[in-house]
C-alpha atoms as an extended CHARMM CRD file, in Angstrom:
* protein
*
        96  EXT
         1         1  MET       CA             70.2600000000      -14.8960000000       -3.9950000000  PROA      1               0.0000000000
         2         2  LEU       CA             69.4490000000      -14.4730000000       -7.6910000000  PROA      2               0.0000000000
         3         3  ASN       CA             67.1000000000      -11.5870000000       -6.8890000000  PROA      3               0.0000000000
         4         4  ASP       CA             70.0160000000       -9.6760000000       -5.3250000000  PROA      4               0.0000000000
         5         5  THR       CA             72.7570000000      -10.6860000000       -7.7760000000  PROA      5               0.0000000000
         6         6  ASN       CA             73.6440000000       -9.8980000000      -11.3670000000  PROA      6               0.0000000000
         7         7  VAL       CA             74.8470000000      -13.0290000000      -13.1690000000  PROA      7               0.0000000000
         8         8  SER       CA             76.5300000000      -13.0620000000      -16.5720000000  PROA      8               0.0000000000
         9         9  LEU       CA             78.1080000000      -15.7900000000      -18.7020000000  PROA      9               0.0000000000
        10        10  LEU       CA             81.7940000000      -15.1370000000      -19.3330000000  PROA      10              0.0000000000
        11        11  GLY       CA             82.2840000000      -18.2230000000      -21.4770000000  PROA      11              0.0000000000
        12        12  VAL       CA             82.9320000000      -21.9490000000      -21.4150000000  PROA      12              0.0000000000
        13        13  GLU       CA             86.1210000000      -23.4130000000      -19.9190000000  PROA      13              0.0000000000
        14        14  LYS       CA             87.5920000000      -26.8170000000      -19.1620000000  PROA      14              0.0000000000
        15        15  LEU       CA             88.2620000000      -27.4290000000      -15.4930000000  PROA      15              0.0000000000
        16        16  ASP       CA             89.9240000000      -30.7070000000      -14.5260000000  PROA      16              0.0000000000
        17        17  ASN       CA             88.8370000000      -32.1910000000      -17.9030000000  PROA      17              0.0000000000
        18        18  ARG       CA             85.1900000000      -31.1390000000      -17.3430000000  PROA      18              0.0000000000
        19        19  GLU       CA             83.3520000000      -28.6200000000      -19.5240000000  PROA      19              0.0000000000
        20        20  THR       CA             82.0920000000      -25.7400000000      -17.3680000000  PROA      20              0.0000000000
        21        21  TYR       CA             80.1560000000      -22.5230000000      -17.7440000000  PROA      21              0.0000000000
        22        22  LEU       CA             82.1660000000      -19.6310000000      -16.3270000000  PROA      22              0.0000000000
        23        23  LEU       CA             79.8240000000      -17.1670000000      -14.6370000000  PROA      23              0.0000000000
        24        24  ASN       CA             80.4600000000      -13.7460000000      -13.1380000000  PROA      24              0.0000000000
        25        25  THR       CA             78.3010000000      -12.5600000000      -10.2470000000  PROA      25              0.0000000000
        26        26  ASN       CA             78.1040000000       -9.2460000000       -8.4280000000  PROA      26              0.0000000000
        27        27  PRO       CA             75.5690000000       -7.5980000000       -6.1090000000  PROA      27              0.0000000000
        28        28  LYS       CA             72.7680000000       -5.5630000000       -7.7210000000  PROA      28              0.0000000000
        29        29  GLU       CA             72.8100000000       -3.0180000000       -4.8970000000  PROA      29              0.0000000000
        30        30  THR       CA             74.9200000000        0.0510000000       -5.6050000000  PROA      30              0.0000000000
        31        31  GLY       CA             76.0740000000        2.9490000000       -3.4690000000  PROA      31              0.0000000000
        32        32  LYS       CA             78.2870000000        3.3430000000       -0.4100000000  PROA      32              0.0000000000
        33        33  SER       CA             76.6150000000        0.5750000000        1.6050000000  PROA      33              0.0000000000
        34        34  ALA       CA             76.8410000000       -1.9720000000       -1.2210000000  PROA      34              0.0000000000
        35        35  ALA       CA             79.3110000000       -4.8210000000       -0.9960000000  PROA      35              0.0000000000
        36        36  GLN       CA             82.2030000000       -4.1300000000       -3.3620000000  PROA      36              0.0000000000
        37        37  TYR       CA             83.1460000000       -7.5620000000       -4.6980000000  PROA      37              0.0000000000
        38        38  TYR       CA             82.4780000000       -9.9730000000       -7.5080000000  PROA      38              0.0000000000
        39        39  THR       CA             82.6300000000      -13.7340000000       -7.8120000000  PROA      39              0.0000000000
        40        40  LYS       CA             83.5440000000      -16.0820000000      -10.6320000000  PROA      40              0.0000000000
        41        41  VAL       CA             81.8120000000      -19.4740000000      -10.5740000000  PROA      41              0.0000000000
        42        42  TRP       CA             82.6190000000      -22.5100000000      -12.7190000000  PROA      42              0.0000000000
        43        43  VAL       CA             79.4880000000      -24.6730000000      -13.1580000000  PROA      43              0.0000000000
        44        44  ASP       CA             79.7510000000      -28.2000000000      -14.5890000000  PROA      44              0.0000000000
        45        45  LYS       CA             77.8320000000      -28.3890000000      -17.8950000000  PROA      45              0.0000000000
        46        46  GLU       CA             76.6710000000      -31.9760000000      -17.2800000000  PROA      46              0.0000000000
        47        47  THR       CA             75.6970000000      -31.9410000000      -13.5900000000  PROA      47              0.0000000000
        48        48  TRP       CA             75.0840000000      -28.1930000000      -13.0540000000  PROA      48              0.0000000000
        49        49  MET       CA             77.1690000000      -28.4490000000       -9.8670000000  PROA      49              0.0000000000
        50        50  PRO       CA             79.4930000000      -25.5480000000       -9.0080000000  PROA      50              0.0000000000
        51        51  LEU       CA             83.0780000000      -26.8440000000       -9.1620000000  PROA      51              0.0000000000
        52        52  LYS       CA             85.0500000000      -23.6960000000       -8.3480000000  PROA      52              0.0000000000
        53        53  TYR       CA             84.4800000000      -20.2410000000       -6.8570000000  PROA      53              0.0000000000
        54        54  GLU       CA             86.8030000000      -17.2410000000       -6.8020000000  PROA      54              0.0000000000
        55        55  MET       CA             85.8730000000      -14.0600000000       -4.9280000000  PROA      55              0.0000000000
        56        56  TYR       CA             87.5320000000      -10.7330000000       -5.7400000000  PROA      56              0.0000000000
        57        57  ASP       CA             87.4900000000       -7.3660000000       -3.9730000000  PROA      57              0.0000000000
        58        58  SER       CA             86.7110000000       -4.0650000000       -5.7210000000  PROA      58              0.0000000000
        59        59  SER       CA             90.3820000000       -3.7360000000       -6.7830000000  PROA      59              0.0000000000
        60        60  GLY       CA             90.3420000000       -7.1400000000       -8.5040000000  PROA      60              0.0000000000
        61        61  ASN       CA             92.4030000000       -8.8780000000       -5.8080000000  PROA      61              0.0000000000
        62        62  LEU       CA             91.5910000000      -12.5510000000       -5.2250000000  PROA      62              0.0000000000
        63        63  THR       CA             90.2870000000      -12.8330000000       -1.6400000000  PROA      63              0.0000000000
        64        64  ALA       CA             88.8790000000      -16.3750000000       -1.5010000000  PROA      64              0.0000000000
        65        65  LYS       CA             88.9990000000      -19.5230000000       -3.6060000000  PROA      65              0.0000000000
        66        66  VAL       CA             87.0880000000      -22.8060000000       -3.2910000000  PROA      66              0.0000000000
        67        67  GLU       CA             87.5950000000      -25.8220000000       -5.5620000000  PROA      67              0.0000000000
        68        68  ILE       CA             85.6680000000      -29.0910000000       -5.4980000000  PROA      68              0.0000000000
        69        69  TRP       CA             87.7890000000      -32.0660000000       -6.5680000000  PROA      69              0.0000000000
        70        70  ASP       CA             86.7800000000      -35.6340000000       -7.3650000000  PROA      70              0.0000000000
        71        71  LEU       CA             83.0490000000      -34.9030000000       -7.2260000000  PROA      71              0.0000000000
        72        72  LYS       CA             80.9120000000      -38.0190000000       -7.4420000000  PROA      72              0.0000000000
        73        73  VAL       CA             77.1930000000      -37.6710000000       -8.1480000000  PROA      73              0.0000000000
        74        74  ASN       CA             74.6840000000      -40.4990000000       -7.6620000000  PROA      74              0.0000000000
        75        75  SER       CA             77.4490000000      -42.8530000000       -6.5960000000  PROA      75              0.0000000000
        76        76  GLY       CA             75.2790000000      -45.8360000000       -5.7440000000  PROA      76              0.0000000000
        77        77  ILE       CA             73.1160000000      -44.7410000000       -2.8130000000  PROA      77              0.0000000000
        78        78  PRO       CA             69.7970000000      -46.5100000000       -3.3750000000  PROA      78              0.0000000000
        79        79  ASP       CA             66.6250000000      -44.4090000000       -3.6100000000  PROA      79              0.0000000000
        80        80  SER       CA             65.2600000000      -46.4070000000       -0.6580000000  PROA      80              0.0000000000
        81        81  GLU       CA             67.6310000000      -44.4550000000        1.6230000000  PROA      81              0.0000000000
        82        82  PHE       CA             65.5480000000      -41.3480000000        0.9000000000  PROA      82              0.0000000000
        83        83  VAL       CA             62.0770000000      -42.8410000000        1.4520000000  PROA      83              0.0000000000
        84        84  PHE       CA             60.3680000000      -41.5780000000        4.6000000000  PROA      84              0.0000000000
        85        85  ASN       CA             58.3100000000      -44.1270000000        6.4710000000  PROA      85              0.0000000000
        86        86  ILE       CA             56.1000000000      -42.9530000000        9.3250000000  PROA      86              0.0000000000
        87        87  PRO       CA             57.3280000000      -44.6050000000       12.5260000000  PROA      87              0.0000000000
        88        88  ASP       CA             54.9650000000      -46.9470000000       14.3800000000  PROA      88              0.0000000000
        89        89  GLY       CA             53.0550000000      -45.1060000000       17.0830000000  PROA      89              0.0000000000
        90        90  ALA       CA             53.5620000000      -41.6480000000       15.5180000000  PROA      90              0.0000000000
        91        91  GLU       CA             50.5760000000      -39.3030000000       15.6840000000  PROA      91              0.0000000000
        92        92  ILE       CA             49.6860000000      -37.8430000000       12.2880000000  PROA      92              0.0000000000
        93        93  LYS       CA             48.1460000000      -34.3750000000       12.1820000000  PROA      93              0.0000000000
        94        94  THR       CA             46.9700000000      -32.5460000000        9.1010000000  PROA      94              0.0000000000
        95        95  THR       CA             46.4670000000      -28.8230000000        8.7240000000  PROA      95              0.0000000000
        96        96  GLY       CA             44.3220000000      -26.9460000000        6.3640000000  PROA      96              0.0000000000
């Protein structure tokens, strides 16, 4: 996505009492076939999670909006939930 998108920092804003970076994104491609829109994204300064998106058409009209409320990160799920154990009887193959 970043290879096809121009991203610029518009500033820093508070969103629901969280400090966020306000970013502007638009497609790098130009010309008649290029998508004519831009997106504003609010990214939490602490967690780097996007908290809000707004998409605008070429006339500046808001066409879509997504907000993430009450985001909880690392809310107590133990690391053991993410450990992969090879099941008994599984055949292990290596490549290389």
